[in-house]
N, C-alpha and C positions, 0 to 999 in steps of 0.2 A: 504494500500500500504506500501511497505517497501523500504529501502534504495537501494535495487537492482533494483526494477522496477521503482523507481523514478530517476534512473541514477546517484545516488550519490556514489555507490559502485560497483566495478567490481568483477567478479568471478575469483577466483584463482585456478590454477591447483593443484590437489592433488599429481600428480606424472608426471615425464617426462620419455619418452621412452628411448631407447638406440640409438636414431638417432643422427645426427650431430647437434651440437648447432649452432645457428645463430651467425653472427658477433657481433650483439648487446649483446647477452647473454655472449659471451666470454669477451667482453670489460667490461661488468658489473661485471663479476667474477674477472677480473684483477684489476679494479679500484674502486670496491665497489659501483657500481650504484644500481639501483632497483633490486629486486630479480628476475624479469622476470616472476613471477608467475601469473600475471594478464593476462588472455587470452580471457575473454568474458565480454560483457556488454549488457544492454538492452537500446534501444533507439527507441522511437516512435513505440512500438509494435513489434520490431525486436530484436532477440537475435543475436548479432554480435560476431563472433569468429575470433581470430587472434593468431595463434600459431607460427608466424614467426617473432615476435618482430618488426612488421611494415615493414618487407622487402618485403612482398607480399600483395596482396589484402585481405581484410577481407571477411569472408563468413557469410552471413546473413540468418536467418530463421525467418519467420513470426510466432509469437506465440500469442495465445489467452489468456493465463494465465501466471502469473509470476511463474517460477519454484520454487521460494523460499517461497513465502507467499500465492500463489494461487489467488491473485487479478486478476480480469479480466482486460486485457489490453484495453486502450481506442482506439477507431478507429481513 
């Protein structure tokens, strides 16, 4: 197992589209907060994705294997 599937590290986005930034992203840019790049995490065999800086609900996908190290997810 790795730090991603153990829930210690989150996935960061490689790029952002041309869409409108969320209020949290704009405030981070103005005041030097987090980079806003962390968009996904693994928790209890689910890959949770949030590209709205917490303004909307996360989207979850059940996964059987870690996309980073290939470890089988526990049931």
